[in-house]
Each structure stands twice: as structure tokens, then as C-alpha cells.
NUMILUM-148677 format. One record per residue: residue in three letters; x, y, z of N, C-alpha, C in turn. Coordinates in steps of 0.1 Angstrom, whole numbers, plus 5000, padded with zeros to 4 digits. Example, Ala and Ser with C-alpha at 12.3 -4.5 7.8 and 13.67 -1.06 7.14 Angstrom:
! residues 2
ALA513249435078512349555078513249675078/SER512849785071513749895071512950005079/
! end
This chain:
! residues 580
MET114993684460115493704447116793624446/THR116893524437117993444436118393424421/ALA119693384419120193364406119793224402/VAL119493204389119193064384119993044372/SER120592924371121492884360120692864348/ALA121292904336120692884323120392744320/GLY121292654325121092514321119792454327/ALA119292514338118092464344116892484335/ASP116992564325115892594317115892524304/ALA116692424302116792344290115492274287/PRO114792294276113492234274113592094269/ARG112492014271112491884265111391884254/PRO111691834242110791834231109491774234/ILE108391824229107091764230106791694217/ALA106491564218106191484206105191544197/GLY105491554184104491604174104391754173/LEU104991824183104791974182105592034171/LYS104992114163105592164150106592274154/TYR106392344165107292454168107992424181/ASN109292414181109992374193111092474198/SER111192584191112192684195111592824191/THR110692874199109892994196109993094208/VAL109493214205109393314215108593264227/ALA107593174224106793114235107693034244/HIS108692964238109692894247110592984255/THR110793104249111593204257110793244269/ILE109493264267108593304278108593194289/ALA108393064284108392954294109692944302/ALA110792964295112092954302112193064313/ALA111593184309111693294319110693264331/LEU109593204328108693174339109293064348/LYS109992974342110692874351111792934359/ARG112493034353113493104361112893174373/HIS111693224372110993294383110393194392/GLY110593064391110092964401108692924398/VAL108192954386106792914383106692764380/ARG105892694386105692554384104292514379/GLU103392614380101992594375101592724369/VAL100892704358100192824351098692794350/PHE097892884355096492864354095992914341/GLY095292834333094792874320094092764312/GLN093192814303092592714294093492704282/SER092992714270093792674258094692794254/LEU094192914252094993014246095593104257/PRO096893154254097693134242098192984242/SER097792904233098092764232099592744232/MET100292824224101792804222102492824235/VAL101992914243102692934257102492814265/HIS101292754266101092634274101892514269/LEU101992504255102792394250104292414253/ALA104692534252106092564255106392544270/CYS105392584279105492554293105592414296/ALA104892324289104892184291106292134288/SER106992184278108292144275109292184286/HIS108992274294109792314305109392264319/GLY108392164318107992104330106992184339/ILE106392284333105392374340104092314337/ARG103292284348101992224347100892324344/GLN100092284335098892364332097692324341/ILE097192424348095992404356094792454349/ALA094092364342092992414334091692394341/TYR090792494339089592504346088392494336/ARG087192504341086092494332085492624328/GLN085392724338084892854335085992954334/GLU085993034323087193124321087393224332/ASN086293264339086493364350087193304363/THR087093174364087493114377089093104377/GLY089693104366091193084366091893194374/GLY091393324373091993424381091793414395/TYR090693354400090493324414091293214419/MET091493114410092393004414093893054416/ALA094293144407095593204408095693284421/ASP094593354424094593444436094793354449/GLY093993244450094193154461095593094462/TYR096093064451097493014450098493114456/ALA098393234451099393344455099193374470/ARG097993384475097793414489098393314498/THR098393194494098793084504100193024501/THR100893084491102293034488103393134490/GLY102993264489103993364488104693374475/LYS104093314464104693314451103693394442/VAL104293464432103493524422102793424413/ALA101493434412100793334404100693384389/VAL100593294380100493324366099193264360/VAL098393354353097193304347097193354332/THR096593284323096593314309095093344305/ALA094993414293093693434288093793464273/GLN092793424265092693464251092193604250/ASN092493674239091993804237090493794236/GLY089793914239088393914237087593874250/PRO086693784248085793744259086593684271/ALA087493604269088293544281088993654288/ALA089593744280090293854287089393944295/ALA088193964289087194054296086693984309/ILE086593854309086193784321087293784332/LEU088493814327089593814337089593944345/VAL088794044341088794174348088394154363/PRO087294084366086894074380087994014390/PRO088593894386089593844395090793944396/LEU091194004386092294104387091894224395/ALA090694264394090194374403090294334417/GLU089894214420089994164434091394164439/ALA092294114430093694114433094294254435/LEU093794344427094294484429093894544442/LYS092594524446092094584458092694504470/ALA092894374469093394294480094894284481/SER095594344471097094344470097694204469/ILE097194134458097593994455098393994442/PRO099693944442100493954430100093844420/ILE099693884408099293794397099893854384/VAL100493764376100893804363099993734353/ALA099293814345098393764335098993774321/LEU099093664314099593664301098493654291/VAL098193754284096993764276097293764261/GLN096693674253096993674239096393794233/GLU097093864223096593974216096493934201/VAL095694004193095693974179096993994173/ALA097193934161098493944154098794094151/ARG100094124151100494264150099994334137/ASP099894254126099494324114097994324113/GLN097294274123095794284123095294384133/THR096094454140095694554149094894664143/ASP093794704149092894804145092294774131/ARG091994644129091394614116090094534118/ASN089594544130088394464134088694314133/ALA089794274138090194134138089194064148/PHE089193934146088293844155088593864170/GLN087593904177087793924192088794024196/GLU088994124187089894234190089094334199/ILE089794394209089194484218090394574224/ASP089994684230091094764236091394704250/HIS092294614250092694544262093394644272/HIS094194734267094894834276093794914283/GLY092794964276091795044283090994954293/MET090794834289089994744298090694704311/PHE091994684310092794634321093394754329/SER093294874324093894984331093395014345/ALA092094984347091495004360091594894370/CYS092094784365092194664374093594604375/ALA094594674370095994624371096894734374/LYS097994694380099094794383099894834371/TRP099894744361100894754350100294684338/VAL100194744327099694684314100594714303/ARG101194614296101994644285101794544274/THR102194574262102194484250103594474245/VAL104094354244105494334239105394304224/THR106094374216105994354201107294314195/VAL108394304202109694264197110294144204/ALA110594044197111093924203112293944212/SER113194034208114394054216114094114230/ARG112894164232112594224245111694134254/ILE111494014250110593924258110993914272/GLU112193874275112593854289112593984297/ASP112894094290112794224297111394244302/TYR110394224293108994244297108494144307/VAL108794024306108393924316108893964330/ASP110194004330110794054343110094174348/MET109694264339108994384343107694354349/ALA106994254343105694214348105794154362/PHE106794064364106894014378107394114388/THR108194214384108594314392107494404397/ALA106594434387105394524390104494444399/ALA104294314397103394244405103794224420/ALA105094204422105694164435106294274443/SER106494394437107194504444106194604449/GLY106594684459105694784465104494714470/ARG103294784468102094714471101794614460/PRO101794484464101594374453100294394446/GLY100194334434098994344426099194284413/PRO098094284404098194224391098994304381/ALA099694234372100294294361099894214348/VAL099694284337099094224325100094244314/LEU100594134308101494134296100694084284/MET100494174274099794134262100794074252/LEU100393954246101293884237100693864223/PRO101093934213100493914200100693774195/ALA099693714189099693574186100793534176/ASP101093624167102193594157103593604163/LEU103693684173104993704179105393574186/LEU104493494192104793374199105393274190/LEU105193274177105793174168107093214162/GLU107593334165108893374160109993294167/PRO111193294161112293214166112693244180/HIS112993144188113493164202114693254203/VAL114693344212115793434215116793364224/SER117993334218118993254225119893334234/ASP119993464232120893544239120193594252/GLN120293504262119593534275120593594285/SER120393714289121293784298120793794312/ARG119493764314118793774327118893644335/GLY119193654347119293524355118693524369/LEU118093634373117493644386115993584386/SER115693524398114293474400113493584408/LEU112393634402111693734408110193694412/GLY110093564414108693504415108193504429/ALA108893544439108393544453108093694458/PHE107193704467106993844472106893844487/PRO107193954493107594084487108894074480/LEU108994144469110294134461111294224467/ASP110994344471111894434477111294474491/ARG112094454501111594504515112294644518/VAL111394734521111894864524111494904539/ALA112494944546112294974561111795124562/PRO110895144572110495284574111595374580/ASP111395504579112295604584112595574599/PRO113895544603114195514617113695624627/MET113795754622113395864631111895844635/ARG111095814624109695794627109295674635/VAL110195564633109995454642110195484656/GLU111195574659111395614673110195694678/GLN109595784669108395854673107195764676/ALA107095664668105995564670106195494684/ALA107395454686107695384699107395474711/ASP107695604710107395694721105895704723/LEU105195714713103695714714103095594720/LEU103595474716102995354721103395334736/ALA104695364739105095344753104395424763/ALA103995544758103395644767101795634767/ALA101295554758099795544756099195494769/GLU097895534771097095484782096395354777/ARG095795364765094995254760095395224745/PRO096595174743096995154729096295024723/LEU096295024710095694914703096394894689/VAL096594774685097094744672095994684664/ILE095794724652094794664643095494624630/ALA095694494628096494444617095594394606/GLY095994434594095294394582095994284574/GLY095494264562095994154553097394184549/GLY097894304550099294334547100294254555/VAL099894224567100794144576100994004570/HIS099993944565100093814558100893824545/ALA100593934537101293954525102793974527/SER103194034538104594054541105293934548/GLY104493844552104993734560105493774573/ALA104793864580105193934592104493894604/THR103893774604103193724616104093704628/ASP105293654626106193634637106593764643/GLU106793864635107193994640106094064648/LEU104794044643103694104650103494034663/ALA103693894663103593824676104593874686/ALA105793894681106893944690106594084696/LEU105994174688105594304692104494294703/GLN103494204700102394184709102894144723/GLU103794044723104193984735105194084743/SER106194134736107194204743106694344748/ALA105794404740105394534744103994534751/CYS103494414753102194394760101094474753/LEU100994464740099994534733098794444728/PRO097594494731096394414726096394434710/VAL096094324703096094324689094694274684/ALA094094354675092894314668093294304653/THR092394244645092694234631091394264623/THR091694294610090594294600090194154596/THR089194144587088894004582090093944575/MET090694024566091793964558092993944567/GLY093094014579094194004588093993884598/LYS092893824598092593714607093693614606/GLY094193574617095393474618096693544618/ALA096693674617097993744619098593734633/VAL097693714642098093674656097193554660/ALA097593474669096793364674095493424682/ASP094393364678093193404686093193364700/THR094093264703094193204717095093284726/HIS095893384720096793464728095993554738/PRO096493564750095693644760095593794756/LEU096393844747096293984743095694004729/THR095093894724094393904711092893944713/VAL092494054706091094094707090194014698/GLY090693994685089893924675089694014663/VAL088793974655088394044643087494164646/VAL087794284642086894394645086494454631/GLY085294504631084694564619083194574619/TYR082594524608081194554607080294434612/TYR080894334618080094224624080394204638/MET080194314646080494304660079094324668/GLY078094264662076794264668076694174680/GLN075494134684075394064697075993924697/ALA076093864685076693734684078193744679/GLY078693864679079993884674081093844684/ARG082093784679083193734688083793844696/THR083793964690084394084697083394184701/HIS082094144702080994234706081294294719/PHE081694214729081894264742083294334744/LEU083994344733085294414734085394544726/ARG084194584721084094704713084794824719/GLU084694844732085294964738086794964737/MET087394844736088894844734089294914721/VAL088394914712088594994699088195134701/THR086995154705086395294705087095384715/ASP087695324726088295404736089795414735/ALA090395354725091895354723092395494721/ASP093495534727094095664726095195664716/VAL095895554713096895544703096595414695/VAL096495424682096095304674097295284664/LEU097795164663098795124653098095044643/LEU098095094631097495024619098594964611/VAL098494834608099594764601098994694589/GLY099394734577098894674565097394674564/ASN096794784568095294804570094794914561/ARG093894884552093394984542092295074548/THR091895054561090795124567089595144558/ASN089195024552088095034543086795034550/GLN085695034542084395044548083994934558/ASN084194804553083794694562084694684574/GLY085994704572086894694583086694794594/THR086094904591085895014601084395034604/ASP083594934600082094954602081595084597/SER081895104584081495234577082095354584/TRP083395334588084195444594083595494607/SER082795414614082195454626082895394638/LEU083695294636084295214647085495274653/TYR086495314645087795364650087595494657/PRO088295514668088095634676088495764669/GLU087695874670087995994664089096074671/GLY089196064684090196144691091596074693/ALA091695954687092995884689094095934680/ARG095295904684096495934675096795804668/TYR096995814655097295704647098695694642/ILE099195574643100495534637100095434625/HIS100495464613100095384602101295324595/LEU101495194595102595124588101995054576/ASP102495094564101995034552102995054541/ILE102994954531103894964520103495064510/ALA102195104510101695204501101495334507/GLY102195434503102095564509100795634508/GLU100095594497098795664495097695604505/GLU097995484511096995434520097195494534/ILE098395534537098695594550097995724553/GLY097095724563096395844566095195864557/ARG094795764548093795794539092495834546/ASN092095754556090795784563090995824577/TYR092195804583092495844596093795914596/GLU093896044598095196114597096196044606/ALA097396024600098395954608099396054615/SER099396044628100396124635101796084632/VAL101995954629103295904625103095814613/ARG103695854602103695774589104895684588/LEU104595554588105695454587105495384573/LEU106195444563106195394550107195274548/GLY106695154547107695044545106994914547/ASP107794804545107294674546106894634561/ALA105894564562105394534576106394454584/LYS106994354578107994274585109094354591/LEU109794434582110894524587110394634596/GLY109194684594108694794602108394744616/LEU107694624617107394574630108694534638/GLU109594474630110894434637111594554643/ALA111594664635112294794640111494854651/LEU110194844651109394904661109494824674/THR109594694673109794614685111094644692/LYS112094654683113494684688113494824695/ALA112794914689112795054695111995044709/LEU110894974709110094974721110894894733/THR111494794730112194714740113394794746/ALA113794894739114894984744114395094753/ARG112995094755112395194763111895134776/ASP111595214785110995164798109595124796/LEU109294994796107894944793107194904806/ALA107594964817106994934830105494964829/LYS105095074823103695114822102895014814/ARG103494964803102794864795102694734803/GLN103794694809103694564817102694574828/ALA102594684835101694704846100294694841/ALA099994744829098694744823098194604818/ARG099194514816098894394809097794304817/PRO097894284830096894204837095494254834/ALA095294384835093994444833093494414819/ILE094394434809093994414795093594264793/GLU094394174798094094034796092793994803/ALA092594054815091294024822090094074814/ALA090194194807089094244799088894164787/ILE089994114781089794024769089193894773/ARG089693844784089093714790087593724792/SER087293834798085893864802084993874789/GLY085593944779084793954766084693824759/ARG085693744759085593614753084593524761/SER084593534774083693454782082193494779/SER081993624778080693674776080193634762/TYR081093634752080693584739080293434739/GLU081193354746080893214747079493184753/GLU079193264763077893244770076793294761/ALA076993404754075893464746075593374734/THR076493304729076293224717076293074719/ARG076393034731076392884734075192814728/ALA073992874730072792804726072792794710/VAL073092894703073092884689074192804683/ARG075292804689076492714685076192574687/ASN075292544697074992404700073592364696/SER072992454688071592444684071292304678/GLY070192244683069692114678068592124668/LYS068292254663067192274655067492244640/ALA066492214632066592204618065492294612/PRO065792364601067092364593068292404602/VAL069492364598070592374607071092524608/ARG071492564620072092694621073492694616/PRO073892794609075292804604076292804616/GLU075892864627076792874638077192734644/ARG076192644643076492504647077492434637/VAL077292464625078192414615079592464617/MET079792594620081092654623081692594636/ALA080892564646081392504658081892364655/GLU081292294647081692154643082992164635/ILE083092254626084292274618085492314627/ASP085192414636086292464645086792354654/ALA085992264658086392154667087392054660/ARG087392064646088191964639089392034632/LEU089492164633090592234626091892214632/LYS092992204624094292194628094892334626/ALA095992364633096592494632097092534618/ASP097492434610097992464597096992434586/ASP095792404589094692394579094492534573/ILE094092534560093792654553092292654551/VAL091592764556090092774554089892884544/VAL088992854534088692944524087092964524/ALA086693094522085293114522084893194509/ASP083693174505083193254494082893394500/ALA082393484492082093614497080693614505/SER080293734509078993744515078993684529/TYR077893614533077893564547078993464550/SER079393384540080393274543081593334549/SER082093454544083293514549083093554564/ILE081893594567081593634581081593514590/TRP080893414585080793294594082193234598/ILE083093224588084393174592085193274600/ALA085193394596085993494603085593514618/ASN084293504620083793534633083793404642/PHE083493294637083193174645084393074645/LEU085393084636086492994637087693054644/THR088592964649089693004657090992994650/ALA091793104650093193104645093993044657/ARG094492924655095192864667096592904668/GLU097192964658098593014660098693124650/ALA099793214653100093324644100493264630/GLY099893314620100093264607099093174601/SER097993144609096893064604096293144593/ARG095793064582095293134571093793114569/PHE093093224568091593224565091493314553/ILE091193254541091193324529089793364525/THR089593494524088293554520088493654509/PRO087593654499087593754489087093894494/ARG087993974498087494104505087894224497/GLY088494204485088794324477087594374470/LEU086894294462085594334456084494244462/ALA084894124468083994034474082893984465/GLY083293924454082293874444081893734448/LEU080693694445080093564447080693464437/GLY080893334442081393234434082893214434/TRP083593294442084993294442085593194452/GLY084793134461085393054472085992924466/LEU085192844459085692714454086892724446/PRO086992814435088192824428089392874436/MET089192964445090293004454090792884462/ALA089892804467090292684474091092594466/LEU090692574453091392484444092792534442/GLY092892664440094192724438095092714450/ALA094492724462095192704474095692564475/LYS094892464471095292324471096392294461/VAL096392364449097492344440098792384446/GLY098792494453099992554459100392484472/ASN099392414478099692354492099092204491/PRO099692124483099091984481099091904494/ASP099991934504100091854516099191904528/LYS098492014525097692074536096192054533/ARG095492044544093992034543093392164540/ILE092492174530091792294526090392274529/VAL089792364537088392354540087692484534/CYS086692464526085992574519084492574523/VAL084092694526082692724530082092814520/CYS080892774514080192854504078692854508/GLY078092964504076592964504076092904491/ASP074892864490074392804478074292914467/GLY073993034470073993144461075293164454/GLY076393164461077693184456078193064448/PHE077892944454078392814448077792794434/ALA076592854432075892834419076792894407/HIS077692994411078593054401079692964397/ALA079892854405081192774403080992624402/TRP079792574401079492434400080492364391/PRO080792414379081592334369082992294375/GLU083492374385084792344389084892224398/LEU083792154401083792024407084491924397/GLU084191944385084891854375086391884375/THR086792004377088192044377088891974389/ALA088191974401088691914413088891764410/ARG087991694403088091554401089291534391/ARG089291604380090291584369091691604374/LEU091891704382093191734387093591664400/GLY092591594405092891514418093091604430/LEU092391714431092491814441091491784452/GLN091991754464091091714475090791844484/VAL089491884484089091994492087891954499/THR087791994512086591964520085692084518/LEU084592064511083692164506082392164514/ILE081992264521080692274528079892384522/ILE078692344518077692434512076592454522/LEU076392584526075292624534074092654525/SER073192564524072092574515070792624522/ASN070592754520069392814526068392864516/GLN068692834503067792864492067493014490/ILE068393094495068293244493069693304491/LEU069693424485070893514486070793584499/GLY071393524509071093574523071393714526/TYR072593754522072993894525072093994518/GLN071893964505070994054497069594064503/LYS068993944506067693944510067494014524/HIS068393984533068294044546068594194546/ALA069594234538069894374537068694454531/GLU068094394520066894464514065794474524/ASN065594364532064494374542064794484553/HIS065994484557066394584567066294724562/LYS066694744549066794874544065494924538/PHE064794834531063594884524062294824529/GLY062394724538061194664544060594564534/ALA061194534523060794424514061994384506/HIS061894274498062994224490062594204476/THR063594194467063394174453063194024450/ASP062693994438062393854435063693774433/ALA064793844431065993764427066593684438/VAL066093704451066893644462066393514466/ASP065293454461064793324465065093224454/PHE065493104458065792994448064992874450/ALA064892794439064292664441065292574447/PRO064892464454065892374461066692304450/VAL067992284454068992214446069692104454/ASP069891994449070591884456072091894452/HIS072791974459074191994456075091864458/ALA074691784467075391654469075291564457/ALA074091574450073891494438074791544427/ILE074891674426075791734416077191684418/ALA077691684430079091634433079191494428/ARG078191404432078291264428078291254413/ALA077491334406077391334391078791364385/CYS079591444392080891474388081991374392/GLY081591264398082491164402083091194416/LEU082591284423083091314437082091254447/ASP082391274460081491234470080591344474/GLY079391314477078391414481077591364493/ILE077491444503076791414516075691514518/ARG074491474521073491574524073191564539/VAL073191684545072991694560071691774562/GLU070791714569069491784573069391814587/ARG070091734596069991744610071291784617/PRO071291864627072591904633073491794638/GLU072891684643073691574647074391494636/GLU073991524623074691464612075891544607/ILE076091664612077191744608078591684611/GLY078791654624080091604628080491474620/PRO079691374620080091254612080391284597/ALA079591374591079791414577081091484575/LEU081491574584082791634583083891544585/ASP083791444595084791344597085091264584/GLN083991224578084091154565084691234554/ALA084291364553084791444543086291474545/LEU086691504557088091534560088991414557/ALA088491294559089291174557089291124543/ALA088491184534088391144520089591174512/GLU089791094502090991114493090591204481/LYS089391244480088991324469087991434474/THR087791534467086891644471085491584475/THR085091624487083791584492082891704495/LEU081691704489080791814491079791774502/THR079791854513078791834523077691944522/ASP076491904518075391994515074492004528/VAL074692124535073992144548072692224545/ILE071592164548070292244547070192344558/ALA070392464555070692564566069392654568/ASP069392714579068292804583068292934575/PRO067292964567067293084559067193214567/ASP066793204580066593314588067893354596/ALA068893264595070093294603070893414597/GLN071193504605071993624601073193634609/PRO074393664603075593694611075393824619/PRO076293854629076093964637076494094631/ILE075894134620076194254613075594374620/THR076394464624075894574633074794654627/ALA074894674613073894754607072494694608/PHE072494564607071194494609070594514622/GLU071394524633070894534646070594674650/GLN070994774642070794914644069494954637/GLY068794864630067594894624067894934610/
! end
């Protein structure tokens, strides 16, 4: 939170623009004060985008109205900044609901600026009028309509505060179309920048931190399970310090992957619903089920993360650190409630632990490391054949092995929902604490991978972005290939083309013994679609072609789509599938 001088917001006139000193310009100046450099949106509210241009704020325009929210999501997750997306009233606003719902469930701060009908047209069946407040109330932390020009900056600041404070999430500010053209409000008294998150860091109760330290120091089989809240808080260094100094084994959820390095001798890996026979943590399951003290950090204890609440031990004592009090003890009663920011909480807990006698923890470390080493070795042995498979159609595990061999520690990997998220979370390696693997795990809707990757690239232009999608999910987002070309966004895009909705088909077969007609597709040449959009497209049909194709794609100056003809029978190690 920093002060910004008013002079920095001086606009430059846009040639031919009829309105150059409006409420829309007040909004643009406020956005600039909050550090906003890009706004994701199509045309409306047009006056807001035109005013933003006068303040040097870039419009990131997309082809499909629903993808803008996912682009904003990917931007926020990978930058630590509040993302801003716009929408027109009516259909565009309605399509904004799914990405905002994802952001709400996954705790991603987004400010949505939505045009509303003119104030004198309210409740008159105006064109595309709808109850926006009712529509957004279930998918946003905060929804307001500003109706008075003098309150514009107050409301913009409230929106950013709501999005970035406490548990982050989306905030929606409704802007009547006629209000945007009213005269610019010159008496600006607000000067703070509120565009980074977490906005306010709150430390947990020191007495409870001491209680938690006592529990962990005395535990026989302690375990930390870190969720996405560690990334949201920017607390990976603090978690790494706790792991090392207190000799604690650390596992993560899917969203928490990269919170600690997978290569650390005390890192268990991702635990949850895909710990089947080819699971990276399959042979380490007992480290979870046998734990006697479990520290949950920024972890919602949701269905997938807990394997339908069957994985975490019933008899353990739980310490739960979270910024949202309602999440603490939601599914596993917390012996110690640590309400606060993950970064400050982990820092305090590490300090408290290092003040104690940790001889017990240090003595246990060699055995813990040996168990983890053995589990990793067993996984490598059990999956070696499939990861090196020379069969066609290509096994996804072979594709992941080829990607993993080429990843750098600071690369950002993005996956679509469904199987794609599991392939990258299970088979790719977080080489250092803070590595980012972006997966839509709030609602986990299909088609969100490519736009999230493009948003990540907007926010991280100097980093390599690798995106993995299935052909079922990618079909929801084909038009954004044109966006990648038009905006010059280079993403390495891998499509696993198996001509089915894999998760749905396999789940139906396992559950019902048959599948619906919706799960099978006709073949599509995705590489040809990329080339038709002016991008590069590579078709891969044989395993030996994967490596050279990835090398070419990673070295390209524009988005390159690698279309891998994948085995439709390949299934990730989902435990429910293996249990019948």
C-alpha cells in the first residue's frame, strides 16, 4: 500500500474523442493510482476503455466474452496484483459469472467494472437490463452500484479493498452508462495504491502460535499440507524455512503445488484424489493417513484435496492456519485455530519452534527423508515404462516427461481443468519453492486453460508460459488463438487430442458401466486451426516427435500449438477409478 502523487495521473488527450474530462476519466485515474496497467475487456463500457487509454492503461481485448474473466484470473494469480475486467450489462455480464465464481472459490482478487443501464432507465425494461446484483451476489464478495459522481473514487477504492483484503476474491462495481459521461470530479483526496494483495496482513494470536509450536515439537508423525493460500500470501519462503528448520515433511494440494520444492528431501508432493498406482505420492500415502499432528496452511480441505474427505487421518490433531475464519476447522476440527495471513503465521510459527528443543524432530529427519526417498524411487520405477512409452497414440505421461525435462524453475505452467490439471500436477516437477502451476480448481470449468495462460503472459511478458489442454476443453477457447496473435502473446500450447471428454467418459464407465453420447468427438486438426490464425501449428503422432516439437515451440517467437494425438484409454491415477 503506497502513496501515489496526483501528477502521475495526468491524462493525455485522445485524438477525436468527444469527451475528455468525464467520470470515466476519474475511474481511469483511480485505476492508474492502484497500479493497474492492463484492463481485460471488450468494448463496453467503451468510455472507461477510452479514458483508460488516455491514462496509458492498455486494453486487453479477447474474442469470447467469457474468457476475459479467466485471463484476468491468470494475470492475478501470477503477478500478485488485483486484476481488472470489464463487461457490458446483460449477456456479457451474465457470462462473467463463471470466471468470478472460480475466483471466489479459489480466492483470486478481481475487480469487475460492469456497465449498468442509465439511471433514468432503471426498472423500465431497458435493453439488456437484468438484476445484476442478484446475479453477482453468489459469485462475488462485494457488489455495489455507484450513482453519484462525487463518490466514484470512494467506490473504486472500496472495490479494490474488498478484492484484496481478508480472503481475496472478486468485487463487482456497477457503473450506469449515463454517469460515465458526467463531468470529471477534480477534487481528488485519495492517494493510496491498493492494487496489490494481500492488502492487509494479519498475524495470528501469539498464544495460539505457541500452542501450535508445542504440538508440532512433541508430535511423533507431524505433517504439513499446504494449499493455494501459501501462493496467494507470497509465503513460499516462510514455508520453506519452516520445513527446513523444524524438519517437517510438507505435502501440498493441487493449487498448493510449488509452495515447496518437489526436489527437497522433506517434500512429500501433491496429495489428494489422484494417489492411485501411478500417482507421484502413491507410495507415501501412509505419511498422510498415519500423521498424528497435521498443520493445514491456506487449505480449504475440499473434496478433491482430501479424496472425498477419506484421506486425512481421523484421529490426528489439526492446526489450521488460514486468513478466513470460516474455513478453519470446516471439515476437520482444529485443535489450534490460527486466524491470519500465511506469511506472518508461518514466520511466527517458525520462530516459536526454533525457540524450542527440536532434538526429537532432528532425530526423526533421517527416517522421514529415507521414507520419502523410497516412495519417490518406487514411483519412478512403477511409472518408468509409461513415461518412456513408445506406443502410439501417445501416452500423456510421455508428453509430461518430455515437458518436465525442458522446464526451468521460473517457467509458469497452466492447465485446463479435468485431466490436464492432474497430468501437470502429478507428473511435472516444482524445481524450487515458489514455482507456479496454475490450475482452475475453484469450479474447474473446461476451456479456462488457454485464456488463463494468456493472462499470465500479459502479466509476465519475460517468462515462458506452457499451457496443457485436452481437446474437449480447448474447443471452448479456440477463438483466443487470434487474441494471442493480435496481442503478440507467446505461449507454448500443448493439446492432448484423444477425441473424447476423458474424465466424463471414464467416470461414467466406472460409475454406470456405460457412457453418454456426448463424450465422443470427430477428429479435429488443431494444428491447422492455429496456422489458420497466423500462428504455428505442429501435429505429433509418434512419441519420438514430442521432444523436437516442444523444442521448436519453446524457441518460437509466437504462440505455437502442438497437437498431440493422445491415447484415449489413458487415465490419470484417480483413486476412485482404481477402487471400482
